[in-house]
N, CA, C and O of each residue as an XYZ file, in Angstrom:
976
protein
N     154.238     22.091    141.578
C     152.836     21.724    141.459
C     152.464     20.727    142.548
O     153.219     19.799    142.838
N     151.300     20.926    143.146
C     150.885     20.064    144.246
C     149.644     19.244    143.927
O     149.365     18.262    144.615
N     148.895     19.623    142.900
C     147.668     18.900    142.565
C     147.714     18.269    141.181
O     146.750     17.640    140.746
N     148.839     18.438    140.491
C     148.997     17.934    139.131
C     150.426     17.458    138.958
O     151.364     18.115    139.408
N     150.591     16.321    138.309
C     151.924     15.785    138.039
C     152.135     15.713    136.533
O     151.270     15.248    135.790
N     153.304     16.182    136.096
C     153.655     16.149    134.675
C     154.758     15.116    134.479
O     155.807     15.192    135.119
N     154.522     14.159    133.602
C     155.479     13.092    133.317
C     155.794     13.091    131.832
O     154.978     13.519    131.015
N     156.988     12.607    131.485
C     157.363     12.518    130.068
C     157.752     11.094    129.726
O     158.427     10.412    130.497
N     157.313     10.659    128.557
C     157.691      9.372    127.986
C     158.028      9.635    126.529
O     157.198      9.418    125.646
N     159.256     10.106    126.272
C     159.653     10.497    124.925
C     158.819     11.673    124.442
O     158.748     12.692    125.129
N     158.180     11.558    123.270
C     157.402     12.679    122.732
C     156.017     12.809    123.355
O     155.261     13.716    123.006
N     155.680     11.906    124.277
C     154.365     11.925    124.920
C     154.509     12.428    126.353
O     155.370     11.965    127.101
N     153.661     13.374    126.725
C     153.597     13.859    128.110
C     152.315     13.354    128.747
O     151.307     13.155    128.067
N     152.359     13.148    130.049
C     151.170     12.767    130.813
C     150.889     13.849    131.852
O     151.773     14.240    132.614
N     149.660     14.319    131.870
C     149.190     15.221    132.910
C     148.320     14.385    133.843
O     147.253     13.914    133.451
N     148.778     14.205    135.069
C     148.093     13.326    136.005
C     147.507     14.159    137.142
O     148.247     14.761    137.921
N     146.193     14.193    137.235
C     145.548     14.862    138.353
C     145.904     14.097    139.624
O     145.692     12.888    139.712
N     146.447     14.811    140.606
C     147.076     14.135    141.740
C     146.408     14.478    143.074
O     147.058     14.934    144.014
N     145.101     14.247    143.129
C     144.370     14.363    144.396
C     143.559     13.084    144.590
O     142.336     13.144    144.713
N     144.222     11.933    144.620
C     143.476     10.669    144.643
C     142.588     10.513    145.870
O     141.551      9.853    145.810
N     142.991     11.117    146.976
C     142.189     10.990    148.199
C     140.843     11.699    148.065
O     139.929     11.441    148.848
N     140.714     12.594    147.075
C     139.464     13.310    146.796
C     138.904     12.925    145.432
O     138.113     13.672    144.856
N     139.302     11.778    144.916
C     138.901     11.352    143.572
C     139.207     12.452    142.550
O     138.460     12.664    141.595
N     140.332     13.147    142.783
C     140.806     14.202    141.887
C     139.763     15.302    141.681
O     139.608     15.836    140.583
N     139.053     15.627    142.764
C     138.129     16.753    142.725
C     138.902     18.029    142.401
O     140.042     18.208    142.831
N     138.268     18.900    141.645
C     138.972     20.061    141.098
C     138.821     21.301    141.979
O     137.813     21.503    142.655
N     139.866     22.111    141.937
C     139.944     23.351    142.708
C     140.574     24.430    141.831
O     141.168     24.109    140.802
N     140.458     25.695    142.212
C     141.156     26.743    141.462
C     142.667     26.505    141.369
O     143.287     26.867    140.370
N     143.260     25.901    142.399
C     144.696     25.595    142.329
C     144.983     24.588    141.226
O     145.942     24.752    140.472
N     144.162     23.548    141.121
C     144.349     22.578    140.047
C     144.186     23.243    138.692
O     144.952     22.960    137.770
N     143.206     24.118    138.558
C     143.029     24.818    137.282
C     144.244     25.677    136.945
O     144.666     25.730    135.789
N     144.804     26.345    137.941
C     145.997     27.158    137.698
C     147.167     26.282    137.252
O     147.939     26.666    136.374
N     147.292     25.117    137.857
C     148.387     24.222    137.484
C     148.160     23.612    136.097
O     149.123     23.367    135.370
N     146.911     23.365    135.725
C     146.620     22.902    134.370
C     146.990     23.969    133.342
O     147.557     23.656    132.295
N     146.671     25.224    133.639
C     147.031     26.307    132.723
C     148.546     26.415    132.569
O     149.057     26.542    131.457
N     149.255     26.362    133.689
C     150.714     26.498    133.651
C     151.354     25.321    132.919
O     152.257     25.510    132.104
N     150.891     24.116    133.207
C     151.444     22.938    132.540
C     151.161     22.984    131.046
O     152.017     22.630    130.235
N     149.958     23.420    130.682
C     149.623     23.529    129.268
C     150.536     24.485    128.534
O     150.984     24.188    127.427
N     150.821     25.638    129.139
C     151.712     26.611    128.497
C     153.106     26.029    128.281
O     153.726     26.264    127.244
N     153.596     25.272    129.258
C     154.925     24.665    129.126
C     154.946     23.607    128.033
O     155.903     23.533    127.263
N     153.908     22.790    127.956
C     153.879     21.723    126.954
C     153.745     22.292    125.545
O     154.385     21.805    124.613
N     152.923     23.313    125.389
C     152.768     23.952    124.079
C     154.092     24.543    123.613
O     154.423     24.476    122.429
N     154.846     25.119    124.537
C     156.132     25.740    124.182
C     157.228     24.716    123.910
O     158.249     25.060    123.313
N     157.044     23.481    124.328
C     158.057     22.437    124.163
C     157.839     21.727    122.832
O     156.913     20.927    122.703
N     158.680     22.009    121.847
C     158.528     21.440    120.501
C     158.684     19.923    120.495
O     158.288     19.270    119.529
N     159.252     19.353    121.554
C     159.433     17.915    121.614
C     158.179     17.151    121.982
O     158.134     15.929    121.839
N     157.153     17.857    122.458
C     155.903     17.207    122.835
C     155.018     17.078    121.602
O     154.712     18.074    120.947
N     154.603     15.841    121.283
C     153.769     15.612    120.098
C     152.429     14.948    120.441
O     151.588     14.765    119.560
N     152.228     14.590    121.697
C     150.934     14.084    122.155
C     150.920     14.132    123.678
O     151.965     14.073    124.326
N     149.716     14.239    124.238
C     149.557     14.346    125.692
C     148.421     13.422    126.134
O     147.406     13.290    125.449
N     148.613     12.795    127.278
C     147.568     12.005    127.927
C     147.174     12.721    129.212
O     148.036     13.122    129.994
N     145.874     12.879    129.429
C     145.358     13.422    130.690
C     144.722     12.272    131.458
O     143.858     11.571    130.930
N     145.144     12.077    132.691
C     144.667     10.943    133.490
C     144.507     11.388    134.935
O     144.916     12.485    135.315
N     143.905     10.516    135.730
C     143.765     10.772    137.149
C     144.493      9.720    137.959
O     144.450      8.535    137.629
N     145.161     10.147    139.018
C     145.804      9.198    139.927
C     144.740      8.533    140.799
O     143.781      9.180    141.221
N     144.914      7.258    141.060
C     143.963      6.559    141.908
C     142.793      6.007    141.120
O     142.912      5.774    139.918
N     141.648      5.791    141.787
C     140.545      5.067    141.150
C     139.707      5.874    140.173
O     138.931      5.294    139.414
N     139.842      7.199    140.169
C     138.948      8.016    139.349
C     139.704      9.014    138.486
O     140.823      9.419    138.800
N     139.061      9.399    137.390
C     139.576     10.488    136.550
C     139.395     11.805    137.290
O     140.377     12.468    137.623
N     138.155     12.189    137.548
C     137.872     13.375    138.375
C     136.405     13.378    138.736
O     135.539     13.249    137.870
N     136.131     13.528    140.023
C     134.752     13.500    140.526
C     134.057     14.846    140.399
O     132.910     14.983    140.822
N     134.731     15.853    139.819
C     134.107     17.156    139.621
C     134.679     18.215    140.541
O     135.764     18.052    141.100
N     133.944     19.294    140.690
C     134.385     20.377    141.565
C     134.397     19.899    143.010
O     133.455     19.255    143.469
N     135.470     20.219    143.719
C     135.569     19.851    145.127
C     134.419     20.501    145.901
O     134.161     21.695    145.748
N     133.733     19.716    146.726
C     132.591     20.235    147.492
C     132.978     21.391    148.410
O     132.138     22.222    148.755
N     134.252     21.443    148.804
C     134.708     22.538    149.661
C     134.597     23.881    148.957
O     134.542     24.922    149.612
N     134.562     23.869    147.611
C     134.466     25.123    146.869
C     133.074     25.749    146.955
O     132.868     26.866    146.480
N     132.115     25.035    147.560
C     130.796     25.596    147.808
C     130.709     26.300    149.163
O     129.766     27.046    149.431
N     131.699     26.052    150.002
C     131.674     26.579    151.359
C     132.251     27.996    151.409
O     132.873     28.429    150.439
N     132.062     28.734    152.514
C     132.612     30.087    152.628
C     134.101     30.109    152.301
O     134.878     29.324    152.846
N     134.489     31.013    151.406
C     135.864     31.113    150.958
C     136.157     30.296    149.720
O     137.195     30.486    149.086
N     135.252     29.382    149.361
C     135.441     28.545    148.190
C     135.078     29.270    146.909
O     134.535     30.375    146.934
N     135.387     28.626    145.782
C     135.216     29.244    144.467
C     133.767     29.670    144.228
O     133.516     30.824    143.880
N     132.823     28.764    144.406
C     131.424     29.106    144.135
C     130.912     30.156    145.109
O     130.133     31.034    144.740
N     131.356     30.056    146.350
C     130.939     31.056    147.347
C     131.467     32.440    146.963
O     130.761     33.437    147.114
N     132.701     32.501    146.470
C     133.285     33.797    146.090
C     132.550     34.411    144.906
O     132.241     35.602    144.918
N     132.265     33.594    143.871
C     131.611     34.199    142.701
C     130.157     34.568    143.013
O     129.598     35.482    142.407
N     129.558     33.857    143.954
C     128.182     34.194    144.340
C     128.109     35.554    145.016
O     127.085     36.233    144.935
N     129.195     35.962    145.688
C     129.186     37.209    146.439
C     130.002     38.318    145.777
O     130.128     39.411    146.330
N     130.555     38.044    144.598
C     131.338     39.056    143.887
C     130.451     39.846    142.936
O     129.349     39.410    142.604
N     130.933     41.018    142.495
C     130.211     41.731    141.446
C     130.318     40.925    140.154
O     131.176     40.051    140.036
N     129.456     41.215    139.192
C     129.357     40.375    137.993
C     130.664     40.308    137.215
O     131.057     39.235    136.757
N     131.344     41.445    137.061
C     132.587     41.461    136.293
C     133.642     40.563    136.946
O     134.339     39.818    136.257
N     133.756     40.634    138.259
C     134.727     39.814    138.977
C     134.369     38.336    138.869
O     135.239     37.492    138.657
N     133.081     38.032    139.015
C     132.634     36.648    138.934
C     132.896     36.067    137.546
O     133.380     34.942    137.422
N     132.580     36.827    136.512
C     132.789     36.342    135.139
C     134.276     36.159    134.836
O     134.658     35.231    134.124
N     135.110     37.046    135.378
C     136.561     36.910    135.169
C     137.080     35.646    135.837
O     137.953     34.974    135.288
N     136.558     35.310    137.012
C     136.981     34.099    137.712
C     136.576     32.857    136.930
O     137.352     31.907    136.833
N     135.367     32.855    136.371
C     134.922     31.719    135.571
C     135.750     31.604    134.302
O     136.091     30.499    133.879
N     136.074     32.735    133.693
C     136.904     32.709    132.478
C     138.270     32.098    132.764
O     138.807     31.367    131.932
N     138.834     32.389    133.926
C     140.113     31.782    134.300
C     139.983     30.271    134.422
O     140.857     29.529    133.976
N     138.899     29.822    135.023
C     138.669     28.385    135.130
C     138.516     27.766    133.750
O     139.060     26.692    133.493
N     137.791     28.420    132.865
C     137.606     27.904    131.512
C     138.929     27.795    130.763
O     139.126     26.873    129.971
N     139.837     28.739    131.015
C     141.143     28.715    130.342
C     141.945     27.458    130.679
O     142.795     27.039    129.895
N     141.681     26.857    131.839
C     142.376     25.625    132.215
C     141.978     24.463    131.314
O     142.676     23.450    131.256
N     140.847     24.608    130.603
C     140.330     23.577    129.720
C     140.520     23.945    128.248
O     140.861     23.084    127.437
N     140.303     25.210    127.897
C     140.261     25.586    126.484
C     141.622     25.535    125.797
O     141.680     25.424    124.572
N     142.722     25.613    126.552
C     144.029     25.521    125.897
C     144.210     24.164    125.219
O     144.971     24.044    124.259
N     143.514     23.150    125.715
C     143.678     21.802    125.187
C     143.243     21.741    123.726
O     143.939     21.164    122.890
N     142.086     22.339    123.417
C     141.617     22.324    122.040
C     142.519     23.082    121.094
O     142.623     22.727    119.920
N     143.179     24.129    121.590
C     144.061     24.937    120.755
C     145.493     24.421    120.708
O     146.305     24.928    119.935
N     145.813     23.423    121.522
C     147.192     22.910    121.585
C     147.613     22.315    120.246
O     146.779     21.752    119.537
N     148.904     22.430    119.883
C     149.381     21.948    118.588
C     149.710     20.456    118.576
O     150.581     20.009    117.830
N     149.009     19.699    119.404
C     149.210     18.258    119.480
C     147.904     17.627    119.970
O     147.100     18.300    120.616
N     147.686     16.358    119.673
C     146.476     15.695    120.168
C     146.565     15.402    121.660
O     147.641     15.123    122.189
N     145.428     15.470    122.321
C     145.343     15.218    123.757
C     144.316     14.108    123.984
O     143.178     14.192    123.521
N     144.736     13.076    124.699
C     143.918     11.882    124.918
C     143.565     11.795    126.399
O     144.448     11.874    127.253
N     142.282     11.635    126.709
C     141.843     11.441    128.093
C     141.745      9.954    128.397
O     141.147      9.195    127.635
N     142.335      9.541    129.517
C     142.231      8.160    130.003
C     141.268      8.169    131.178
O     141.630      8.588    132.277
N     140.043      7.710    130.950
C     138.957      7.910    131.913
C     138.569      6.591    132.579
O     138.167      5.635    131.916
N     138.699      6.565    133.887
C     138.195      5.435    134.664
C     137.552      5.982    135.929
O     137.765      7.138    136.293
N     136.763      5.143    136.596
C     136.094      5.594    137.807
C     135.134      6.726    137.497
O     134.404      6.682    136.507
N     135.140      7.745    138.358
C     134.217      8.863    138.185
C     134.770      9.921    137.247
O     135.935     10.309    137.339
N     133.910     10.382    136.339
C     134.160     11.580    135.535
C     132.849     12.354    135.560
O     132.016     12.229    134.663
N     132.688     13.150    136.599
C     131.423     13.809    136.904
C     131.601     15.323    136.836
O     132.630     15.843    137.265
N     130.613     16.031    136.303
C     130.651     17.484    136.315
C     131.892     18.042    135.644
O     132.131     17.806    134.459
N     132.682     18.785    136.411
C     133.927     19.327    135.864
C     134.854     18.224    135.382
O     135.698     18.463    134.518
N     134.712     17.009    135.932
C     135.541     15.894    135.503
C     135.240     15.480    134.081
O     136.160     15.333    133.277
N     133.957     15.285    133.745
C     133.633     14.921    132.367
C     133.923     16.083    131.424
O     134.264     15.871    130.260
N     133.788     17.312    131.923
C     134.080     18.455    131.054
C     135.572     18.536    130.714
O     135.932     18.969    129.620
N     136.437     18.125    131.640
C     137.857     18.055    131.312
C     138.096     16.978    130.258
O     138.868     17.187    129.322
N     137.442     15.832    130.404
C     137.579     14.783    129.394
C     137.059     15.249    128.038
O     137.659     14.950    127.006
N     135.948     15.981    128.037
C     135.380     16.488    126.790
C     136.274     17.529    126.130
O     136.224     17.699    124.912
N     137.084     18.222    126.907
C     138.008     19.204    126.333
C     139.107     18.524    125.523
O     139.693     19.138    124.631
N     139.385     17.272    125.826
C     140.430     16.537    125.116
C     139.950     16.150    123.720
O     138.756     16.206    123.426
N     140.885     15.759    122.873
C     140.558     15.407    121.495
C     139.980     14.006    121.378
O     139.138     13.747    120.518
N     140.426     13.111    122.234
C     140.020     11.704    122.191
C     139.828     11.231    123.628
O     140.558     11.634    124.534
N     138.832     10.368    123.817
C     138.584      9.793    125.130
C     138.603      8.269    125.034
O     137.885      7.680    124.225
N     139.428      7.640    125.865
C     139.432      6.188    126.020
C     138.944      5.920    127.438
O     139.507      6.443    128.400
N     137.895      5.106    127.570
C     137.198      4.990    128.845
C     137.125      3.543    129.304
O     137.099      2.618    128.492
N     137.092      3.362    130.611
C     136.832      2.044    131.174
C     135.355      1.710    130.966
O     134.509      2.598    131.067
N     135.029      0.452    130.678
C     133.618      0.101    130.451
C     132.716      0.489    131.619
O     131.565      0.877    131.418
N     133.243      0.382    132.844
C     132.434      0.669    134.025
C     132.662      2.068    134.591
O     132.263      2.349    135.721
N     133.295      2.939    133.824
C     133.447      4.324    134.269
C     132.061      4.938    134.496
O     131.091      4.556    133.843
N     131.981      5.879    135.415
C     130.713      6.536    135.743
C     130.823      7.995    135.316
O     131.603      8.759    135.885
N     130.041      8.372    134.317
C     130.114      9.716    133.755
C     128.780     10.429    133.903
O     127.722      9.801    133.865
N     128.836     11.748    134.073
C     127.608     12.547    134.126
C     127.958     14.023    134.023
O     128.936     14.486    134.609
N     127.148     14.753    133.274
C     127.204     16.211    133.298
C     126.209     16.624    134.387
O     125.024     16.824    134.122
N     126.711     16.743    135.592
C     125.839     16.751    136.774
C     125.314     18.125    137.180
O     124.472     18.213    138.074
N     125.788     19.197    136.551
C     125.567     20.540    137.093
C     124.098     20.921    137.220
O     123.683     21.422    138.265
N     123.299     20.691    136.172
C     121.899     21.126    136.226
C     121.165     20.435    137.370
O     120.305     21.042    138.010
N     121.493     19.185    137.630
C     120.881     18.480    138.744
C     121.220     19.076    140.092
O     120.536     18.823    141.083
N     122.291     19.877    140.127
C     122.703     20.537    141.364
C     122.318     22.014    141.371
O     122.737     22.769    142.248
N     121.507     22.422    140.376
C     121.087     23.808    140.299
C     122.161     24.727    139.749
O     122.177     25.919    140.054
N     123.066     24.176    138.933
C     124.163     24.967    138.367
C     124.185     24.779    136.851
O     123.336     24.086    136.292
N     125.164     25.404    136.190
C     125.302     25.354    134.737
C     126.655     24.736    134.390
O     127.660     25.103    134.998
N     126.710     23.812    133.434
C     128.002     23.259    133.005
C     128.750     24.289    132.153
O     128.536     24.390    130.945
N     129.621     25.041    132.803
C     130.231     26.219    132.162
C     131.680     26.010    131.747
O     132.374     26.976    131.432
N     132.153     24.751    131.739
C     133.562     24.489    131.417
C     133.728     23.771    130.083
O     134.765     23.156    129.833
N     132.714     23.847    129.228
C     132.888     23.337    127.877
C     131.921     22.274    127.407
O     131.876     21.984    126.212
N     131.138     21.676    128.307
C     130.229     20.604    127.885
C     129.211     21.095    126.868
O     128.869     20.369    125.935
N     128.722     22.319    127.037
C     127.690     22.828    126.145
C     128.209     23.061    124.730
O     127.422     23.149    123.787
N     129.526     23.162    124.577
C     130.128     23.281    123.249
C     130.492     21.917    122.689
O     130.208     21.625    121.527
N     131.117     21.085    123.503
C     131.646     19.809    123.016
C     130.554     18.788    122.732
O     130.605     18.104    121.710
N     129.571     18.670    123.612
C     128.599     17.590    123.479
C     127.780     17.645    122.195
O     127.631     16.609    121.547
N     127.236     18.803    121.788
C     126.460     18.799    120.547
C     127.264     18.339    119.332
O     126.728     17.658    118.458
N     128.540     18.704    119.273
C     129.346     18.294    118.126
C     129.681     16.813    118.162
O     129.912     16.203    117.118
N     129.709     16.227    119.355
C     130.046     14.809    119.486
C     128.831     13.900    119.336
O     128.897     12.884    118.644
N     127.725     14.260    119.978
C     126.584     13.331    120.048
C     125.304     13.902    119.454
O     124.274     13.228    119.465
N     125.342     15.126    118.934
C     124.150     15.742    118.383
C     123.395     16.543    119.423
O     123.548     16.326    120.625
N     122.577     17.473    118.949
C     121.901     18.412    119.853
C     120.935     17.714    120.798
O     120.944     17.985    121.998
N     120.096     16.812    120.271
C     119.074     16.199    121.116
C     119.685     15.389    122.246
O     119.261     15.502    123.396
N     120.684     14.571    121.920
C     121.310     13.752    122.957
C     122.108     14.623    123.923
O     122.151     14.343    125.122
N     122.742     15.680    123.404
C     123.470     16.598    124.284
C     122.519     17.229    125.295
O     122.835     17.315    126.482
N     121.360     17.668    124.824
C     120.381     18.261    125.739
C     119.914     17.241    126.775
O     119.734     17.574    127.947
N     119.721     16.007    126.340
C     119.331     14.965    127.292
C     120.383     14.826    128.393
O     120.043     14.768    129.575
N     121.651     14.772    128.006
C     122.708     14.554    128.995
C     122.837     15.725    129.961
O     122.999     15.525    131.165
N     122.766     16.955    129.434
C     122.989     18.104    130.324
C     121.758     18.450    131.143
O     121.892     18.919    132.273
N     120.557     18.232    130.606
C     119.350     18.634    131.331
C     118.889     17.588    132.335
O     118.339     17.937    133.380
N     119.105     16.305    132.034
C     118.724     15.269    133.005
C     119.821     15.019    134.021
O     119.551     14.511    135.109
N     121.075     15.373    133.678
C     122.234     15.122    134.550
C     122.380     13.634    134.879
O     122.954     13.280    135.909
N     121.869     12.772    134.015
C     121.880     11.343    134.316
C     123.285     10.762    134.205
O     124.140     11.290    133.495
N     123.502      9.668    134.920
C     124.776      8.971    134.873
C     124.745      7.896    133.792
O     123.701      7.300    133.529
N     125.885      7.654    133.173
C     126.008      6.608    132.165
C     127.409      6.030    132.251
O     128.304      6.645    132.832
N     127.603      4.849    131.675
C     128.898      4.190    131.802
C     129.729      4.340    130.535
O     129.281      4.923    129.548
N     130.956      3.799    130.579
C     131.865      3.942    129.456
C     131.370      3.265    128.201
O     131.603      3.760    127.098
N     130.686      2.134    128.347
C     130.162      1.430    127.179
C     129.135      2.291    126.455
O     129.143      2.359    125.226
N     128.247      2.953    127.204
C     127.270      3.842    126.569
C     127.959      5.061    125.966
O     127.548      5.552    124.915
N     129.002      5.549    126.628
C     129.727      6.702    126.094
C     130.273      6.405    124.704
O     130.211      7.257    123.818
N     130.804      5.210    124.509
C     131.314      4.824    123.191
C     130.164      4.661    122.209
O     130.258      5.107    121.065
N     129.081      4.026    122.644
C     127.945      3.780    121.756
C     127.344      5.080    121.223
O     126.897      5.129    120.077
N     127.330      6.135    122.044
C     126.742      7.396    121.604
C     127.737      8.302    120.884
O     127.356      9.365    120.393
N     129.016      7.895    120.812
C     130.015      8.690    120.117
C     130.747      9.689    120.977
O     131.477     10.537    120.464
N     130.560      9.598    122.278
C     131.240     10.528    123.184
C     132.689     10.125    123.429
O     133.526     10.982    123.713
N     132.995      8.845    123.324
C     134.355      8.338    123.524
C     134.741      7.453    122.352
O     133.882      6.932    121.641
N     136.044      7.288    122.159
C     136.540      6.509    121.025
C     136.340      5.017    121.239
O     135.801      4.328    120.373
N     136.777      4.514    122.401
C     136.643      3.090    122.687
C     136.828      2.841    124.172
O     137.301      3.705    124.911
N     136.448      1.648    124.590
C     136.663      1.231    125.963
C     137.943      0.415    126.051
O     138.416     -0.140    125.060
N     138.493      0.355    127.261
C     139.677     -0.460    127.521
C     139.686     -0.815    128.995
O     139.307     -0.008    129.845
N     140.122     -2.029    129.287
C     140.228     -2.444    130.684
C     141.326     -1.667    131.393
O     141.137     -1.210    132.520
N     142.474     -1.514    130.737
C     143.583     -0.729    131.271
C     143.661      0.567    130.471
O     144.397      0.655    129.488
N     142.898      1.567    130.898
C     142.803      2.790    130.109
C     144.126      3.545    130.064
O     144.430      4.190    129.060
N     144.915      3.479    131.129
C     146.191      4.202    131.135
C     147.135      3.652    130.075
O     147.726      4.415    129.311
N     147.279      2.330    130.026
C     148.169      1.716    129.040
C     147.646      1.949    127.624
O     148.417      2.243    126.711
N     146.335      1.815    127.448
C     145.750      1.991    126.121
C     145.904      3.426    125.636
O     146.249      3.661    124.478
N     145.647      4.383    126.522
C     145.763      5.790    126.139
C     147.215      6.156    125.829
O     147.481      6.909    124.892
N     148.154      5.623    126.617
C     149.564      5.917    126.366
C     150.006      5.324    125.037
O     150.710      5.982    124.271
N     149.609      4.101    124.754
C     149.978      3.469    123.480
C     149.380      4.238    122.310
O     150.039      4.449    121.292
N     148.132      4.654    122.461
C     147.483      5.412    121.388
C     148.181      6.756    121.186
O     148.389      7.182    120.049
N     148.543      7.423    122.280
C     149.242      8.706    122.167
C     150.588      8.543    121.472
O     150.981      9.392    120.672
N     151.298      7.456    121.774
C     152.574      7.222    121.100
C     152.378      6.989    119.601
O     153.199      7.421    118.791
N     151.298      6.311    119.234
C     151.024      6.116    117.810
C     150.783      7.461    117.123
O     151.261      7.687    116.012
N     150.045      8.348    117.783
C     149.811      9.675    117.219
C     151.099     10.486    117.148
O     151.321     11.236    116.197
N     151.948     10.327    118.167
C     153.180     11.111    118.258
C     154.226     10.701    117.229
O     155.276     11.336    117.140
N     153.965      9.663    116.456
C     154.899      9.282    115.397
C     154.947     10.336    114.293
O     155.929     10.409    113.554
N     153.911     11.144    114.172
C     153.878     12.206    113.166
C     154.560     13.456    113.707
O     154.586     13.665    114.920
N     155.115     14.293    112.826
C     155.742     15.539    113.292
C     154.699     16.555    113.726
O     153.569     16.548    113.237
N     155.085     17.428    114.644
C     154.151     18.443    115.120
C     153.712     19.364    113.983
O     152.593     19.876    113.996
N     154.594     19.578    112.996
C     154.247     20.446    111.868
C     153.031     19.936    111.111
O     152.287     20.720    110.522
N     152.827     18.619    111.126
C     151.636     18.048    110.488
C     150.488     17.922    111.475
O     149.332     18.142    111.112
N     150.792     17.572    112.713
C     149.743     17.373    113.709
C     148.965     18.658    113.995
O     147.735     18.652    114.050
N     149.701     19.760    114.177
C     149.052     20.998    114.620
C     148.007     21.504    113.624
O     146.864     21.730    114.022
N     148.356     21.693    112.328
C     147.332     22.194    111.410
C     146.229     21.178    111.126
O     145.085     21.562    110.885
N     146.558     19.895    111.152
C     145.527     18.886    110.913
C     144.495     18.903    112.035
O     143.292     18.851    111.777
N     144.962     18.975    113.278
C     144.032     19.074    114.408
C     143.211     20.352    114.318
O     141.992     20.321    114.491
N     143.867     21.472    114.050
C     143.152     22.750    113.992
C     142.118     22.758    112.875
O     141.012     23.266    113.058
N     142.466     22.199    111.719
C     141.528     22.164    110.597
C     140.331     21.274    110.912
O     139.201     21.599    110.550
N     140.575     20.164    111.578
C     139.496     19.241    111.918
C     138.570     19.830    112.974
O     137.368     19.566    112.968
N     139.127     20.624    113.877
C     138.321     21.244    114.934
C     137.624     22.526    114.476
O     136.760     23.038    115.188
N     137.975     23.046    113.318
C     137.398     24.312    112.864
C     135.886     24.193    112.719
O     135.363     23.136    112.367
N     135.194     25.291    112.995
C     133.736     25.248    113.062
C     133.048     25.365    111.708
O     131.859     25.063    111.606
N     133.750     25.791    110.673
C     133.110     25.908    109.367
C     134.064     25.436    108.267
O     135.281     25.489    108.444
N     133.526     24.976    107.135
C     134.363     24.396    106.076
C     135.416     25.342    105.520
O     136.542     24.919    105.260
N     135.078     26.608    105.335
C     136.040     27.536    104.745
C     137.263     27.707    105.646
O     138.398     27.716    105.169
N     137.026     27.840    106.936
C     138.134     27.974    107.869
C     138.968     26.705    107.897
O     140.197     26.766    107.916
N     138.308     25.561    107.901
C     139.018     24.284    107.911
C     139.919     24.143    106.692
O     141.081     23.756    106.817
N     139.395     24.452    105.528
C     140.186     24.328    104.297
C     141.361     25.303    104.292
O     142.456     24.960    103.845
N     141.133     26.513    104.787
C     142.211     27.505    104.812
C     143.336     27.063    105.745
O     144.511     27.192    105.402
N     142.986     26.545    106.919
C     144.000     26.071    107.864
C     144.767     24.892    107.267
O     145.991     24.821    107.380
N     144.043     23.966    106.631
C     144.687     22.802    106.027
C     145.628     23.214    104.901
O     146.713     22.651    104.755
N     145.214     24.188    104.111
C     146.054     24.643    102.999
C     147.344     25.281    103.501
O     148.427     24.994    102.991
N     147.220     26.156    104.515
C     148.426     26.788    105.064
C     149.348     25.739    105.685
O     150.569     25.810    105.543
N     148.751     24.768    106.371
C     149.567     23.715    106.952
C     150.275     22.883    105.916
O     151.426     22.490    106.105
N     149.591     22.608    104.814
C     150.204     21.825    103.742
C     151.377     22.558    103.116
O     152.408     21.955    102.821
N     151.219     23.866    102.914
C     152.329     24.659    102.368
C     153.543     24.604    103.307
O     154.675     24.410    102.864
N     153.288     24.776    104.604
C     154.394     24.756    105.564
C     155.070     23.394    105.587
O     156.297     23.319    105.656
N     154.290     22.313    105.530
C     154.879     20.980    105.531
C     155.678     20.723    104.267
O     156.771     20.158    104.320
N     155.129     21.139    103.125
C     155.842     20.934    101.851
C     157.167     21.678    101.840
O     158.185     21.141    101.404
N     157.151     22.916    102.322
C     158.387     23.689    102.367
C     159.401     23.046    103.323
O     160.602     23.032    103.054
N     158.894     22.516    104.445
C     159.806     21.879    105.385
C     160.457     20.647    104.828
O     161.625     20.377    105.108
N     159.704     19.877    104.026
C     160.243     18.634    103.466
C     161.125     18.903    102.257
O     162.202     18.321    102.132
N     160.680     19.772    101.373
C     161.363     19.933    100.082
C     162.484     20.960    100.114
O     163.283     21.026     99.180
N     162.558     21.750    101.153
C     163.636     22.756    101.215
C     164.651     22.432    102.287
O     165.616     23.176    102.466
N     164.455     21.326    103.012
C     165.400     20.992    104.085
C     166.595     20.239    103.522
O     167.501     19.870    104.270
């Protein structure tokens, strides 16, 4: 991997976006490496929590501007047939959507810029710990584009429909303190990396057999599905404890 670094600290893994010279601007290569790293972590039963962070001063400044130029991602989908373009976007989305389905909690450590695709990666995570002076924005509409990597799903559930529409349609910037106040992030921290790692270790104290169904039940979109997932998880946990 050249744009992403995977680190382990016992049951906690860290996914570190490693393009600090570009404020961790995202590219199709980074998305491919996120997908590959996610598959490996999901398959590793020893992983019970993950932290997503950015190397250097920022979490992620969004899509790399080079992807707008000839040969870049946006240029390719603009000139491709619809089926090809939609398949390319679906691949990019897969780099984010595995996080919600992962059998462990994922914590974003956000400092500096989290703009466009950057904030959407943070929104894909289960929990966000942010620096008070972090700069966040769902910037796509302001650039004549659509936030297609998950913001339109995550924001309404976190902050409500009206505030979600405000954030995506105005593309306005806001800081970490406001993010916490509106319910978009859990809390602020001066040292977000240390705070996120400590929080992930606290979560990782539980077994994956309990973490996975609890996360899935909490993320479920309707009560019946949530209760069914929780019930199946409880049966599996009870059998694991009482028959071992």
